[in-house]
N, C-alpha and C positions, 0 to 999 in steps of 0.2 A: 724638638721638645724644648720649650723654654720654661724657666721658673717663673714665678709671679712678678719678678722684677725685671724680666726681659733678658736674663742671662741663659746661655746654652751651657749645659753640663759638659765638661770636656776633660781630657787628661793630657798632660804634658810629659815628655820623656827627656831626661838628661841621661845620656849613655856615655859612660866613662870607660876608657881603656885602662890597661895596666899601668900607664904613666899619668893617669888622672886627666888626660886630655879628653875633651868631649866631642861627640858626633855633631857636626854642623852640616845641615843639608840646604842645597840651593833649590828653591822652588822652580818647577818646570817652566821653562820659557820666561823666567823673570830674573832680575838680578837682586832677589830677595833671599836672604838666608835665615834659617830658623831651626829650632829644635823640632823633632816630630811631635805632632799633637793631633788629637782628633776627638770627635763627639762621642758621648756615651749614649748608647741606644737604650730605649725604654726596657727596663727590667735587667739591665746589665750592670754589674758591679764595676767600680772604677778599675780594679785590678784586671778584670776580664777585658775591659775596654782597652787598657794599656797593652796587654798582650796582643789583642787583635790589631791595634793600630801599629804596633811594632812590626808585626808581620806584613801588614798591607803596605805600610809606607817604606820600610827598609829591608823587608825579607828575613828578618831574624825571628826565630822561634824561641820558646821559653827556655830551651836547653842552651841557647847561645848567651844567656844573660843571667845575672843574679840580682835580685832586688836588694839594694843597700838601705833604702828608706823612702819615705814619701812625706809630703807636707801634711801637717796636722789639720789644716783648714783649707776651704776653698779659697783660691787667690783669683781676684777679679780684674778684667780690664774691659774698658768700653772701646768699641770700634767706631772710628769716625764715620759720620753719615755717608761720606762719599765711597766708603768700602762695603756698606751694607747692601745686600741683594734687594732689588726693588720690591719683591714680594714680602720681605721681612721688615720693611721700613714702617716705623710707628710702634712696633712691638718688640723689636730686637735691640738690645743695648750692647751686648757683647758676650764674652766668655767667662764662665767660672770654672776654674781648673783645680784638679788634684794633680800634683807633680810627683813624679817618681824618679829616683836616682838609681840607675842600674849599672852594674859592672859587666863589661863585655868579658865573657869567658870563652866565646868563639873566636874565629879569626876574622881579619879584615875581609878575606874572600867570601865569607858568609853573608856579607851585606849584599842585597840584591835589590837595586832600586826599581827594577822592572818586574817585581813579583805580583803586582796587581795589574788589572786591566787599565786602570787610570793612575799612572804614577804620580806621586806628589813632588818628588825630587828628580833632578837630572844630573846632579853632581853631589859630592860629599867630601868632607875632609875632617881630620882631627884638629882641634884647636885647643889652646890653653883654656883652662876652666872659666876664667873671667872675661875672655874676649867677646863672647856673645853680648854682653852688656853694651859694648860700644857699637856693635854691628846690627843688632836687631831693629826692626822698624820701631819708631819712637813710641807708638801707643802701646807696645808690649813691653817696653823697657822696665817699667817698675815691677811688673809681675816677674820678669826674668831675674831682677835683682833680689826680690823676695825669695823666689824659689831657690836660686843659687846660694843665697846666704843661709837659708834655713837647712839645706840638704848638705852643705859643705862638710859639716862635722862628721857625716857618715864615711867620708873618704878616708879620713884619718883613722877612724875605728876599724874600717875594713883592712887598711894597710897593717895596723897593729895586730889584728886577727890573723891575717895571712902570715905575718912574721912569726907569731907564736906557733902556728901550725907547722911551720917548716923547722922549728927548733926542737920539736918533739921527737 
C-alpha cells in the first residue's frame, strides 16, 4: 500500500534497555544492521503495526515493553533505485515512518529472533543510543537522526519518573 507520493507507510522501533542502550539487529545473511521496522497493513493503526512487527521481528510481546514516545509526524526516506523491487519500480519512492521509543521491561532472554517463519535478523546486540547513526545504511541515516533526536527527550523523562516512583 503506497500513498499518492509513492511512500509505503511503515513503523520504526527504537527499543532501549534500562541503561538506555538500544537494540541493534543484523539483517539475515547480510552485514547490514538496523532497528526493527515494518509496513503498516491496510486498516491497521501505527501502534498495532508496531506491536505486530515487534513480535514478528524480535519475538517480544506488549508485556515485554513500555511505550515512552513516538514521533509527531511521518519521517520519510527515499530508497535508491538499485534497492527497489522490480515490480515496484516507477511507483515506489521509499518509506514514511512513525517511530516509537520503547523501554524494555522484559529480559534479554525474551528476545527471540526465530519467532516468525521468515526471520528478519540473525544477530542482535545493545548499542549506545547514538551509535546507529554511524552504522546504518546511508539512505536511512537522516531519518534515524530525526527519530533519535526527537525521541531522546523521553529517555530522561522516563528515568526521572522511575526515580520518583522508587522514592515513594
